[in-house]
C-alpha positions in Angstrom: -28.0 -104.0 23.3 -24.5 -105.2 22.2 -24.4 -108.5 20.4 -22.8 -111.4 22.2 -20.5 -112.8 19.5 -18.9 -115.1 22.2 -22.1 -117.1 22.3 -21.5 -120.8 21.4 -24.4 -121.9 19.2 -24.6 -125.6 18.4 -25.1 -125.8 14.6 -25.1 -129.6 14.4 -28.4 -131.2 13.5 -29.4 -128.3 11.3 -28.3 -129.8 8.0 -25.4 -127.4 8.1 -22.8 -128.1 5.3 -20.1 -126.8 7.6 -21.0 -129.1 10.6 -23.3 -132.0 9.4 -21.6 -133.3 6.3 -18.1 -134.2 7.4 -18.5 -138.0 7.1 -20.2 -137.6 3.7 -17.2 -135.6 2.5 -14.6 -138.0 3.8 -13.7 -136.3 7.1 -13.9 -137.5 10.7 -17.4 -137.0 12.0 -16.1 -135.0 15.0 -13.7 -132.8 13.0 -13.8 -129.1 14.0 -14.6 -127.1 10.8 -13.1 -123.8 9.8 -13.5 -124.3 6.0 -16.7 -122.9 4.3 -17.2 -119.2 4.4 -20.2 -118.8 6.6 -20.2 -117.5 10.2 -21.0 -119.1 13.5 -22.8 -116.0 14.7 -26.6 -115.4 15.0 -27.9 -112.9 12.4 -28.9 -109.4 13.4 -31.9 -109.1 15.7 -33.8 -107.0 13.2 -33.5 -109.8 10.7 -34.8 -112.4 13.1 -37.7 -110.0 13.9 -38.5 -109.5 10.2 -38.5 -113.3 9.6 -40.7 -113.9 12.7 -43.2 -111.4 11.4 -43.1 -112.8 7.9 -43.5 -116.5 9.0 -46.4 -115.5 11.3 -48.3 -114.5 8.2 -48.3 -118.1 7.2 -48.4 -117.7 3.4 -45.3 -118.0 1.3 -46.3 -117.3 -2.2 -44.4 -115.9 -5.1 -42.7 -112.5 -4.6 -40.8 -109.9 -6.5 -38.7 -106.9 -5.5 -40.5 -103.6 -4.8 -39.1 -100.1 -4.9 -38.7 -100.0 -1.1 -36.2 -102.9 -1.2 -34.2 -101.1 -3.9 -34.3 -97.9 -1.8 -32.5 -99.6 1.1 -29.9 -101.1 -1.3 -29.3 -97.7 -2.9 -28.8 -96.0 0.5 -26.5 -98.8 1.6 -24.1 -98.6 -1.3 -24.1 -94.8 -1.4 -23.4 -94.4 2.2 -20.9 -97.2 2.6 -19.1 -97.1 -0.7 -20.0 -93.8 -2.4 -21.4 -95.8 -5.2 -24.6 -94.7 -7.1 -26.8 -97.5 -8.4 -30.1 -97.1 -10.3 -33.2 -99.2 -10.0 -33.1 -100.5 -13.6 -29.6 -101.9 -13.0 -30.7 -104.4 -10.3 -31.1 -108.1 -11.2 -31.8 -110.6 -8.4 -30.3 -114.1 -8.4 -30.2 -116.9 -5.8 -26.4 -116.5 -5.4 -23.2 -115.0 -6.6 -21.9 -118.2 -8.1 -25.2 -118.6 -10.0 -24.7 -115.1 -11.3 -21.1 -115.7 -12.4 -22.2 -118.9 -14.2 -25.0 -116.9 -15.9 -22.6 -114.3 -17.0 -20.1 -116.8 -18.4 -22.9 -118.3 -20.6 -24.4 -114.9 -21.5 -21.2 -113.2 -22.6 -19.1 -116.0 -24.0 -19.4 -119.0 -26.4 -18.2 -122.6 -25.8 -14.4 -122.7 -25.8 -14.0 -118.9 -25.3 -11.3 -117.9 -22.9 -12.2 -116.6 -19.4 -9.5 -115.1 -17.2 -9.1 -115.5 -13.5 -6.3 -114.8 -11.0 -5.3 -117.8 -8.9 -5.1 -118.7 -6.1 -8.7 -117.7 -6.1 -12.1 -118.9 -4.9 -12.4 -122.3 -6.5 -15.9 -122.2 -8.0 -14.6 -119.7 -10.5 -12.6 -122.5 -12.2 -15.4 -124.9 -11.9 -17.9 -122.6 -13.5 -15.6 -121.9 -16.4 -14.8 -125.6 -17.1 -18.3 -126.9 -16.4 -19.7 -124.5 -19.0 -17.2 -125.6 -21.6 -15.1 -122.5 -21.6 -11.3 -122.2 -21.6 -9.7 -121.3 -18.3 -6.8 -118.8 -18.5 -4.9 -117.9 -15.4 -3.0 -114.7 -14.5 -1.4 -115.9 -11.3 -1.0 -113.5 -8.5 2.6 -112.9 -7.3 3.5 -113.2 -3.7 6.1 -110.5 -3.1 7.3 -109.7 0.4 4.3 -111.2 2.0 1.8 -109.4 -0.2 0.0 -110.5 -3.4 0.3 -108.4 -6.5 -1.1 -108.5 -10.0 1.4 -109.1 -12.8 -0.1 -106.6 -15.2 2.2 -107.5 -18.1 1.1 -111.1 -17.9 -2.5 -110.0 -17.4 -2.5 -108.2 -20.7 -0.4 -110.8 -22.5 -2.7 -113.6 -21.5 -5.7 -111.6 -22.8 -4.0 -111.1 -26.2 -2.6 -114.6 -26.6 -5.9 -116.3 -25.7 -8.4 -113.8 -27.1 -9.9 -113.5 -23.6 -13.6 -112.4 -23.6 -14.3 -112.2 -19.9 -12.4 -111.6 -16.7 -13.7 -112.6 -13.3 -12.4 -110.2 -10.7 -12.4 -111.2 -7.0 -12.6 -108.0 -5.0 -11.8 -108.2 -2.1 -9.8 -111.2 -3.0 -10.6 -114.6 -1.6 -8.4 -116.3 -0.3 -5.4 -114.0 -0.3 -7.2 -111.1 1.4 -6.2 -108.3 -0.9 -8.3 -105.2 -1.1 -7.4 -103.8 -4.4 -6.3 -100.1 -4.5 -7.9 -97.7 -6.9 -4.7 -97.5 -9.0 -4.8 -101.3 -9.5 -8.5 -101.2 -10.4 -7.9 -98.4 -12.8 -5.2 -100.3 -14.6 -7.4 -103.4 -14.9 -10.2 -101.2 -16.3 -7.8 -99.6 -18.8 -6.6 -102.9 -20.1 -10.0 -104.5 -20.3 -11.5 -101.5 -22.1 -8.7 -101.4 -24.6 -8.8 -105.1 -25.2 -12.6 -105.3 -25.2 -12.9 -107.7 -22.2 -16.0 -107.7 -20.0 -15.6 -107.9 -16.2 -17.6 -109.8 -13.7 -16.7 -108.4 -10.3 -17.4 -110.7 -7.4 -17.6 -108.2 -4.5 -19.4 -110.5 -2.0 -16.8 -109.7 0.7 -17.0 -106.0 0.2 -18.0 -105.2 3.8 -15.2 -107.1 5.4 -12.5 -104.5 5.1 -9.8 -104.1 7.8 -8.9 -100.8 9.4 -6.8 -98.6 7.1 -8.2 -100.1 3.8 -11.0 -99.0 1.6 -13.1 -101.1 -0.9 -14.0 -99.4 -4.1 -16.6 -101.1 -6.4 -15.0 -101.8 -9.7 -18.0 -100.2 -11.5 -17.4 -97.0 -9.5 -13.9 -96.5 -11.0 -15.4 -94.7 -14.1 -18.5 -94.6 -16.3 -16.5 -96.5 -18.9 -15.6 -99.3 -16.4 -19.2 -99.5 -15.3 -20.3 -100.0 -18.9 -18.3 -103.3 -19.1 -19.1 -104.6 -15.6 -21.4 -107.1 -13.9 -21.1 -106.4 -10.2 -22.1 -109.3 -7.9 -23.1 -108.4 -4.3 -25.0 -110.3 -1.7 -26.1 -110.0 2.0 -25.1 -113.7 2.4 -21.6 -113.0 3.6 -22.2 -109.6 5.3 -25.2 -110.8 7.4 -24.7 -114.6 7.4 -27.7 -115.3 5.2 -26.2 -117.7 2.7 -29.0 -120.3 3.2 -31.7 -117.8 2.3 -30.3 -117.5 -1.2 -30.5 -114.0 -2.5 -28.0 -111.8 -4.3 -28.1 -108.4 -5.8 -26.4 -108.1 -9.2 -25.9 -104.6 -10.8 -25.4 -104.2 -14.5 -25.4 -100.6 -15.8 -25.1 -101.4 -19.5 -28.6 -102.0 -20.9 -27.5 -104.4 -23.5 -25.4 -106.5 -21.1 -28.2 -106.6 -18.6 -30.7 -107.7 -21.3 -28.4 -110.6 -22.3 -27.9 -111.5 -18.6 -31.6 -111.6 -17.9 -32.2 -113.7 -21.0 -29.6 -116.3 -19.8 -31.0 -116.2 -16.3 -34.5 -116.9 -17.7 -33.2 -120.0 -19.5 -32.5 -121.6 -16.1 -36.2 -121.2 -15.1 -35.3 -118.9 -12.2 -37.5 -115.8 -11.8 -38.9 -115.1 -8.3 -36.6 -114.7 -5.3 -36.9 -116.6 -2.1 -39.7 -114.9 -0.1 -37.9 -115.2 3.3 -34.5 -114.3 1.7 -36.0 -111.0 0.4 -37.5 -110.2 3.8 -34.2 -110.9 5.6 -32.1 -108.9 3.1 -34.4 -105.9 3.4 -34.2 -105.9 7.2 -30.4 -106.4 7.1 -29.7 -103.6 4.8 -32.1 -101.3 6.5 -31.3 -102.0 10.1 -28.1 -104.2 10.2 -25.3 -101.6 10.1 -24.8 -101.3 13.9 -24.6 -105.1 14.2 -22.0 -105.1 11.3 -19.9 -102.5 13.1 -19.7 -104.7 16.2 -19.0 -107.8 14.0 -16.1 -106.2 12.2 -14.5 -105.2 15.6 -14.9 -108.7 16.9 -13.4 -110.3 13.8 -10.5 -107.9 14.0 -9.8 -109.1 17.6 -10.0 -112.7 16.4 -7.4 -111.8 13.7 -5.1 -110.2 16.2 -5.4 -113.1 18.6 -4.6 -115.6 15.8 -1.6 -113.6 14.7 -0.2 -113.4 18.2 -0.9 -117.0 19.0 0.8 -118.4 15.9 3.7 -116.1 16.3 4.2 -117.4 19.8 3.5 -121.1 19.4 3.8 -121.9 15.6 6.1 -119.3 14.1 6.8 -121.5 11.1 3.2 -120.9 10.0 3.1 -117.5 8.3 -0.1 -115.5 7.9 -0.5 -113.5 4.7 -1.5 -110.2 6.2 -5.1 -109.7 5.2 -6.6 -106.4 4.1 -10.1 -107.8 3.9 -12.4 -110.8 4.3 -12.7 -113.0 7.5 -10.6 -115.7 5.9 -6.9 -116.1 6.6 -4.4 -117.6 4.1 -1.9 -119.6 6.0 1.6 -120.5 4.6 2.8 -123.9 5.9 5.6 -124.2 3.3 8.3 -124.0 6.0 7.4 -127.6 7.1 8.4 -129.0 3.7 5.4 -131.3 3.6 3.6 -132.4 0.4 0.1 -131.1 0.1 -1.3 -134.5 0.9 0.9 -134.9 3.9 0.0 -131.4 5.1 -3.7 -131.9 4.7 -3.6 -135.3 6.3 -1.8 -133.9 9.3 -4.3 -131.1 9.7 -7.3 -133.4 9.4 -6.2 -136.5 11.2 -3.7 -135.2 13.8 -5.2 -131.7 14.5 -8.7 -132.9 13.8 -9.4 -129.7 11.9 -11.2 -129.1 8.6 -9.6 -126.2 6.7 -9.7 -125.5 3.0 -6.7 -127.1 1.3 -4.7 -124.6 -0.7 -4.4 -126.6 -4.0 -8.2 -126.3 -4.6 -7.6 -122.6 -5.1 -5.4 -123.4 -8.1 -2.0 -122.1 -9.1 0.0 -120.9 -6.1 -2.1 -122.8 -3.5 0.4 -125.5 -2.8 1.6 -125.4 0.8 -1.2 -123.1 2.0 -4.4 -123.6 3.9 -7.4 -121.2 4.3 -9.1 -120.8 7.7 -12.3 -119.0 8.6 -12.0 -116.9 11.8 -15.7 -115.7 11.9 -16.5 -117.8 15.0 -16.7 -117.3 18.7 -13.3 -116.9 20.4 -13.6 -120.1 22.3 -14.0 -122.0 19.0 -11.0 -120.3 17.5 -8.9 -121.0 20.6 -9.8 -124.6 20.5 -8.9 -124.9 16.8 -5.5 -123.2 17.3 -4.7 -125.4 20.3 -5.4 -128.5 18.2 -3.2 -127.1 15.5 -0.3 -126.6 18.0 -0.7 -130.1 19.3 -0.3 -131.5 15.8 2.6 -129.3 14.6 4.8 -128.7 17.7 
């Protein structure tokens, strides 16, 4: 039976960060949120069935990953991304940001330089600074409506700052790039030659628009795999963020040992029992649901693009290649970042992600999440028009 993604599900009163914490974070209580990257859609039916069966058991003791769970992961990555993973490579963490922070501590020392490419998912910068490392930025260049990597600057920053670790966002959040193989190969060549390890955040890997293909960075070559920590999770793909489980793959035995040791220092060991059950069901039975979801999100994108072109042509969408997040360019209005955000929050009554939090290049932009029922999206866009026309 087809999924009804138009269903409006009231998430208020569920301790939802997206809906229930506006006042605590300084926003109007009734603000319409399009900020955090979770979806307003019910999870696949097989996931709900699996959770129902598991909760009916009534005992929620400690758990670990069995071979049957790895088998569904292995099949998923092979069939969807032509990427071969081995059982020994898998390390479970409660989240991708947790894994990135673990990698930063495992593979660098205090004050060591860690490279990112802003504007980028803001926890990258937080993790680097909070762990006492030095943030180095290789800003992405916006050229003819598309973001590109400045490879000369990328290598020069590595040399000048003696960079030890590079955090790759692939697909890129918020600018929506799905990196081509030639770009990934060039990153790998530089990092191998300059002895830089790579943490690849590939959490949005399933949200790829028609005409584009995601290639795992570790699949570029055996040499690239040997310097890479690949971070994946069902949390974005199947809307399971609150169940806190991520699948981290590290081919290099030495790197994996160091990562496990650092993870152990946090006291984390066993995964969330319900998270493991949900992830297993999602990877084994969730592909048809995901196919429907991607088609629905594509229609939301096309609707947003047409709507803004008709009613607010000064707002430019950076054409996305992946993710369900749109990077909106408001610079034509000539507003300061504070004035822009105030207008969106207090006149449009919308909660988007303010561009400057993504770092260099974020000024004048806002990020909007379109993984929601069409009626919610229509309401949000109408409120935006009322504020900006």
